[in-house]
Every structure is written in C-alpha cells, then in structure tokens.
C-alpha positions as CSV (number, residue, x, y, z in Angstrom):
1,M,48.7,90.5,28.0
2,E,51.2,92.3,25.9
3,Y,51.9,96.1,26.2
4,G,54.7,96.5,23.5
5,V,56.9,98.4,26.0
6,D,59.8,97.3,28.2
7,Q,59.5,96.4,31.9
8,E,61.2,99.6,33.0
9,S,58.8,101.8,31.1
10,L,55.8,100.0,32.5
11,D,57.2,100.4,36.1
12,L,57.6,104.1,35.5
13,I,54.1,104.5,34.0
14,I,52.5,102.7,36.9
15,E,54.6,104.6,39.5
16,L,53.5,107.9,38.0
17,Q,49.8,106.9,38.0
18,L,50.1,105.8,41.6
19,Q,51.6,109.2,42.6
20,D,48.8,111.0,40.8
21,A,46.2,108.9,42.6
22,Q,47.8,109.6,45.9
23,N,47.8,113.4,45.2
24,L,44.2,113.3,44.3
25,I,43.3,111.4,47.5
26,K,45.0,114.1,49.6
27,G,43.0,116.9,47.9
28,K,39.9,118.8,49.4
29,Y,36.5,118.3,48.0
30,R,33.0,119.5,48.7
31,E,31.0,117.8,51.5
32,G,29.3,114.7,50.2
33,E,31.6,114.4,47.2
34,A,34.8,113.2,48.8
35,P,33.8,109.7,50.0
36,D,32.6,108.3,46.7
37,F,35.5,109.9,44.8
38,E,38.0,108.7,47.3
39,L,36.5,105.2,47.1
40,A,37.0,105.2,43.4
41,L,40.5,106.4,43.7
42,E,41.3,103.7,46.3
43,C,39.9,101.0,43.9
44,F,42.0,102.5,41.1
45,N,45.0,102.5,43.3
46,E,44.5,98.8,44.2
47,E,44.1,97.9,40.6
48,L,47.4,99.7,39.8
49,E,49.2,97.8,42.6
50,S,47.7,94.5,41.5
51,L,48.8,95.2,37.9
52,H,52.3,96.0,39.2
53,T,52.5,92.7,41.1
54,V,51.3,90.7,38.1
55,L,53.8,92.3,35.8
56,H,56.7,91.7,38.2
57,D,55.6,88.0,38.7
58,R,55.4,87.6,35.0
59,A,58.8,89.0,34.5
60,M,60.2,86.6,37.1
61,T,58.5,83.7,35.4
62,R,60.0,84.6,32.1
63,S,63.4,85.0,33.7
64,V,63.1,81.4,35.1
65,A,62.0,80.1,31.7
66,R,64.8,82.0,30.0
67,A,67.4,80.5,32.4
68,V,66.1,77.0,31.8
69,V,66.1,77.4,28.0
70,S,69.4,79.3,27.6
71,D,71.2,77.2,30.2
72,A,70.0,73.8,28.9
73,D,73.4,72.8,27.7
74,I,75.0,73.6,31.0
75,I,72.3,71.7,32.9
76,R,72.7,68.8,30.5
77,E,76.5,68.7,31.2
78,L,76.0,68.9,35.0
79,V,73.4,66.1,35.0
80,H,75.7,64.1,32.7
81,Q,78.5,64.4,35.3
82,E,76.1,63.2,38.1
83,E,75.1,60.3,35.8
84,Q,78.8,59.4,35.3
85,A,79.4,59.5,39.0
86,A,76.4,57.3,39.7
87,R,77.6,54.8,37.0
88,D,81.1,54.7,38.6
89,R,79.6,54.0,42.0
90,V,77.4,51.2,40.7
91,L,80.4,49.6,39.0
92,A,82.5,50.0,42.2
93,L,79.8,48.4,44.4
94,S,79.0,45.6,42.0
95,G,82.6,44.3,41.8
96,F,84.2,42.1,39.2
97,N,84.6,38.4,38.7
98,A,86.1,36.2,35.9
99,D,83.2,37.0,33.7
100,G,83.1,40.8,34.3
101,V,80.6,42.9,36.2
102,R,77.8,41.1,37.9
103,E,74.7,41.9,35.9
104,D,72.1,41.5,38.7
105,E,73.7,44.3,40.8
106,Y,74.6,46.5,37.9
107,A,71.1,46.4,36.6
108,Q,69.8,48.2,39.7
109,G,71.2,51.5,38.5
110,R,71.0,50.9,34.7
111,E,67.5,52.1,34.2
112,W,68.2,55.6,35.7
113,M,71.6,55.8,33.9
114,D,70.1,55.0,30.5
115,M,67.7,58.0,30.7
116,D,68.5,61.1,28.8
117,P,70.0,63.7,31.3
118,M,67.4,66.4,30.4
119,E,64.6,63.9,30.8
120,Q,65.8,63.2,34.3
121,F,65.8,66.9,35.0
122,M,62.5,67.9,33.3
123,S,59.9,66.4,31.0
124,E,59.5,67.5,27.4
125,D,56.0,68.7,28.3
126,M,57.2,71.1,31.0
127,T,60.1,72.3,28.8
128,D,57.6,73.3,26.1
129,K,55.6,75.2,28.7
130,L,58.6,77.1,29.8
131,I,59.6,77.9,26.2
132,I,56.1,79.4,25.7
133,L,56.5,81.6,28.8
134,F,59.9,82.6,27.5
135,N,58.4,83.6,24.2
136,G,55.6,85.5,25.8
137,G,52.8,83.2,24.7
138,G,54.3,82.1,21.3
139,E,55.0,78.7,20.0
140,P,58.1,76.8,21.2
141,S,59.2,76.6,17.6
142,S,59.4,80.4,17.3
143,I,62.7,80.4,19.3
144,A,65.6,81.5,17.1
145,E,67.1,78.5,15.3
146,S,70.6,79.8,16.1
147,S,70.0,78.6,19.6
148,K,71.5,75.2,20.1
149,M,68.5,74.3,22.4
150,G,66.0,75.3,19.7
151,S,67.9,73.5,16.9
152,Q,68.0,70.3,18.9
153,A,64.4,70.4,20.3
154,R,61.8,68.1,18.7
155,P,58.7,69.7,17.1
156,S,56.1,70.5,19.7
157,R,53.3,68.0,19.6
158,E,50.2,70.0,20.8
159,T,51.5,73.1,22.5
160,G,49.3,75.4,20.4
161,Q,46.2,73.5,21.3
162,R,44.0,73.5,24.4
163,R,43.8,70.5,26.6
164,R,40.7,69.0,28.2
165,C,40.8,68.3,32.0
166,I,40.0,64.7,32.8
167,V,37.9,65.8,35.8
168,C,35.8,68.8,34.8
169,S,35.9,68.1,31.0
170,E,36.7,71.8,30.5
171,E,39.3,73.0,28.0
172,F,42.3,75.0,29.2
173,P,45.4,76.5,27.6
174,F,48.3,74.1,27.3
175,V,50.4,75.9,29.9
176,D,47.6,75.8,32.5
177,T,47.4,72.0,32.6
178,L,49.5,69.2,34.2
179,R,49.9,66.0,32.2
180,C,50.1,62.8,34.1
181,P,52.2,59.8,33.2
182,C,49.0,58.1,31.8
183,S,48.6,61.1,29.4
184,H,45.5,62.5,31.3
185,D,45.5,66.2,31.9
186,Y,44.4,68.1,35.1
187,C,43.6,71.8,35.3
188,R,44.9,73.8,38.2
189,G,41.6,73.9,40.0
190,C,40.8,70.2,39.8
191,L,44.4,69.3,40.7
192,S,44.3,71.5,43.7
193,D,41.0,70.0,44.8
194,Y,42.4,66.5,44.4
195,V,45.5,67.3,46.4
196,S,43.4,68.9,49.1
197,K,41.3,65.8,49.4
198,A,44.4,63.5,49.5
199,I,45.8,65.5,52.3
200,N,42.8,64.7,54.4
201,D,42.4,61.1,53.3
202,E,45.3,58.8,53.6
203,S,43.6,56.1,51.5
204,I,44.0,58.3,48.3
205,F,47.5,59.7,49.2
206,P,49.5,60.3,47.1
207,P,47.1,61.5,44.4
208,R,47.0,59.0,41.5
209,C,45.6,58.8,38.0
210,C,45.2,55.4,36.4
211,G,47.1,53.9,39.3
212,Q,50.2,56.0,38.8
213,P,51.2,58.8,41.2
214,I,50.7,62.3,39.9
215,P,54.1,64.0,39.8
216,I,53.8,66.8,42.3
217,D,57.5,67.8,42.7
218,G,60.1,70.0,41.0
219,V,58.7,72.5,38.6
220,N,55.2,70.8,38.7
221,Q,54.6,72.5,42.0
222,I,53.7,75.7,40.1
223,F,50.3,74.2,39.4
224,I,49.3,74.0,43.1
225,P,49.0,76.9,45.6
226,A,51.9,77.4,47.9
227,H,49.9,76.8,51.1
228,L,48.8,73.4,49.7
229,I,52.3,72.4,48.8
230,G,53.4,73.0,52.4
231,K,50.5,70.9,53.7
232,Y,51.2,68.2,51.1
233,R,54.9,67.9,52.1
234,A,53.9,67.7,55.8
235,K,51.4,64.9,55.1
236,E,54.0,63.2,52.9
237,L,56.3,63.0,55.9
238,E,53.5,61.9,58.2
239,F,52.1,59.2,56.0
240,N,55.5,57.7,55.1
241,S,56.5,57.4,58.8
242,E,56.4,54.1,60.6
243,N,55.0,53.8,64.2
244,R,53.7,57.4,64.1
245,T,53.4,59.4,67.2
246,Y,50.8,62.1,67.7
247,C,50.5,64.6,70.5
248,H,48.6,63.1,73.5
249,V,46.7,66.4,74.1
250,P,43.2,65.8,72.6
251,T,42.8,69.4,71.6
252,C,46.1,69.2,69.7
253,S,46.8,65.7,68.3
254,A,49.4,67.0,65.9
255,F,51.8,64.6,64.2
256,I,55.3,64.6,65.7
257,P,58.1,63.9,63.2
258,S,61.0,61.6,64.1
259,Q,63.4,64.6,64.3
260,F,61.6,65.7,67.4
261,I,61.8,62.3,69.2
262,K,64.6,61.6,71.6
263,D,64.9,58.8,74.1
264,E,61.3,57.6,73.5
265,V,60.0,61.1,74.3
266,A,58.3,63.1,71.5
267,T,58.0,66.9,71.8
268,C,55.1,68.4,70.0
269,I,56.1,71.2,67.6
270,K,52.7,72.8,67.9
271,C,52.0,72.9,71.7
272,R,55.5,71.9,73.0
273,R,53.9,69.1,75.2
274,K,55.8,65.9,75.6
275,T,54.4,62.4,74.6
276,C,55.7,58.9,75.4
277,V,56.4,57.1,72.1
278,I,55.7,53.7,73.6
279,C,52.2,54.2,75.3
280,K,51.4,57.4,73.2
281,D,50.3,59.1,76.5
282,A,51.9,62.0,78.4
283,S,55.6,61.6,79.0
284,H,56.5,60.1,82.3
285,A,59.5,59.1,84.4
286,G,60.7,55.6,84.7
287,D,59.3,52.6,82.8
288,C,56.3,53.0,80.6
289,P,53.1,51.8,82.4
290,K,51.2,49.2,80.4
291,D,48.0,50.5,78.7
292,T,45.4,48.0,79.9
293,A,43.0,48.7,77.0
294,T,45.6,48.1,74.4
295,A,46.9,45.1,76.3
296,N,43.4,43.5,76.3
297,V,43.0,44.1,72.5
298,L,46.4,42.6,71.9
299,R,45.5,39.6,74.1
300,V,42.4,39.0,72.0
301,A,44.4,39.5,68.8
302,A,47.0,36.9,70.0
303,D,44.3,34.4,70.9
304,N,42.8,34.7,67.4
305,G,46.0,34.8,65.5
306,W,45.6,38.4,64.3
307,R,48.6,40.4,63.2
308,R,49.7,44.0,63.7
309,C,51.0,46.1,60.9
310,Y,54.7,46.8,61.4
311,S,54.3,50.4,60.2
312,C,51.1,51.9,61.7
313,R,50.6,49.1,64.4
314,R,47.0,48.6,63.4
315,V,45.5,45.1,64.2
316,V,44.6,43.2,61.1
317,S,42.3,40.2,60.9
318,L,42.3,37.8,57.9
319,S,39.4,35.3,57.4
320,H,40.0,34.4,53.8
321,G,42.4,35.2,50.9
322,C,46.2,35.1,50.6
323,N,48.7,36.0,53.3
324,H,49.8,39.1,51.4
325,I,48.4,42.0,53.5
326,Y,48.1,45.5,52.0
327,C,47.4,47.7,55.0
328,Y,45.4,51.0,55.0
329,C,48.7,52.8,55.5
330,R,50.0,51.1,52.3
331,A,52.5,49.0,54.1
332,E,52.8,45.4,52.9
333,F,53.5,42.4,55.1
334,C,53.1,38.7,55.5
335,Y,50.1,37.7,57.7
336,T,51.7,34.4,58.8
337,C,54.8,35.9,60.4
338,G,54.2,39.7,60.3
339,K,57.4,40.6,58.5
340,R,57.7,42.9,55.5
341,W,56.4,41.4,52.3
342,K,58.9,39.3,50.3
343,T,61.3,39.2,53.3
344,C,60.2,35.7,54.5
345,G,59.7,32.2,53.2
346,C,56.1,31.7,54.2
347,E,53.5,30.2,51.9
348,L,51.3,32.6,50.0
349,W,48.1,30.6,50.9
350,S,47.1,29.0,54.1
351,E,45.6,25.5,53.6
352,D,43.3,25.7,56.7
353,M,41.9,29.1,55.5
354,L,41.2,27.7,52.1
355,V,39.3,24.7,53.5
356,A,37.3,27.0,55.8
357,R,36.5,29.3,52.9
358,N,35.4,26.4,50.8
359,A,33.2,25.1,53.6
360,A,31.6,28.5,54.0
361,G,30.9,28.7,50.3
362,Q,29.2,25.3,50.4
363,R,27.0,26.3,53.3
364,A,25.9,29.5,51.5
365,A,25.1,27.6,48.4
366,A,23.0,25.1,50.3
367,V,20.6,27.8,51.6
368,P,17.6,27.9,49.3
369,R,17.1,31.3,47.6
370,Q,13.8,33.1,48.0
371,P,12.0,34.3,44.8
372,A,12.5,38.0,44.3
373,Y,8.8,38.7,43.9
374,Q,8.1,37.7,47.5
375,G,9.8,40.8,48.7
376,W,7.4,43.0,46.7
377,G,4.3,41.9,48.6
378,L,2.7,40.2,45.5
C-alpha cells in the first residue's frame, strides 16, 4: 500500500478527517436519520483509526529494517568482537602442551567460531525480507549500490517469487513465509496452528519439520502472534524442567518454575498456594509423609526391575529392545542403571531380554495362521 506522500502528511490528513468525523457526530439531525448516519460515521472513524495504526506499525517495521540494513557493518564488527572473545576463552580453557593446543577441546567451540558473524546474527533469508520491507516492497537488489551492505550482498535467490506453504499448499508472498532449515516453508497461519498444537502436546514440542526444530526465536518471532510467543516461552521453560512441580490444587494445577521453589516448597504464581516438591501435595511442616499410592507403585516397579526417568520421574517398563530409553519428556537414559545416556558403561543390549524376545517370536511363529476367508463367513 503506497500513498506517495510522507508519513507526516499522512498523519495530518488522517487527523483532519478524524476531526471532521467527530464534528459531524456532534451535529443535530432529524428524528430517525441520526442513528444510521452516526453508525456510518462511527464505522468511518474506526476505519481511519485502524489505518492510522497500520501506517504507524509499517513505519516502525521499516525503521527496524532500515536499522538492520544500514547498521550491518556495526553489527558485524560487534559480533566479530564476541567471536574473538569466545575464541580466546576456548584457547585459554583448552591449555597448551608440547604439541600445541589440544584439538579435542578446541573443536568444541570451532564450529560456532567458523561461522560468518552475520550468519550467527541473522539468516540470509531473513535479511532479504528486511531489505524488502526497507524498500517498501521492492527487490533487495534495488538498494543503492553505494551502500556497502548492498554491494556485498549476494543476489537474492527467489525474493521476487511466491512461496508454497508445506502444510496448506497455498502460495504466499516471500515476506509472509518462514523457511525451515530443511528448506520447507510455512505460512503465518499454519505456523501459528502448529505452535499452538505443540504448546498443548509435549510429544511434538518443540515444533519440527523433517526432524529439525523450526527456529522460533530472534526476528522469526514476527511470524507468530505475541500471545502465542508468550505461551510458547512458558511451555519451553516447563518442558525443559526436570522433576517438575505443579500446583496441588486440582482447579489450578499450574506449573511452578524453579525460581519459585525454596526449601522444597513451591509457591504457585497463579493462586499463591504452596506445594511440597517431594510429595507434590500441599505444603506441610516437618518431614514429608510418604505417599502410599506412589510407594506401592514404586515397590511393584522395583520388584519387576522397572526404571524411573530422571527428568519427569515417570516409571518405564522395557520388555524388548536396547537399553537406550527415550522418554516421553525427551530425556534419554540407560535402562540398566537409570543414569543419563552415555554417562555409564552398561551394555547396550541385555542378553536375557534378547533370549526372551527370541523365544516369544518362536512361540508366535508356531501358532498356525487361520485363512483370511474364514473371517468373511464364506
């Protein structure tokens, strides 16, 4: 939407029209005429205010894009300084020997340090989108070549084209889609729906595409409504917490972050009630009384050799397969000892479990199969 006039003139025009509408609303009219006329004026007034908000939001967006584009060299230098500081720290921590720096420790920070500073800050895809906003809808290549940023930028690959959403298969403008690391694109609506579902289902959190997390951070947050971003960050904190504590009040059951837990007592940030972190019931004085139901379950688990997840404390039963457990909460641990995965020396496979599995397969194979047509009543 281009008007060919500057922002100040547009503000003045809208302000004058708003004043005219207000003056007309205050006027006197014949009986039976005023209500419809006033309703039309109110609708017109709302449209003017909505247009005023859109124009100001657009001006703010262009201002942000202009800052990113024009200050790219400054940003690059600042990120380069951070990169140098990180490199110095890795070198200092790794130490030296007769052969120089130990490669195994130095390699831990090499991947991040070898990246281009601007790639660490923002992807090329997002930079192209900001340049389009900066130009008011034009191509990124239309920036003046006297700009150092413009002269160094690579030619845009497909910014002038529309992209197809992988979910709804509809085509959308380049700036209205988010590109995933796997090169699939999501429109705003489908991405918001996916994030909303992930918030309510831990098994698909965080949102992924082709097994890779969808980047929902930094400037990519502009593709998701603000209220969803707030819920997403809250669930991110909850799902990444170990031994979670929820409010014991059934009508509340809100998650209590670790910042609100002190001396094994958690204070709910929603209803302000206190919950015991050990028994997950109402806070109490003295030692925590044992939960008989949980104790019985744990006794059965111990008799059968079941394990508890170190993160969410769920009881896990393994009848076949390897000892590498991937819990519902995404924690990984060893079924033999219960420790975090790759922190113990236990065997990957249990010989007894393999023998039992083989015997079960032989018993299943010995059962004669019934012809399929017998189930049809023929």
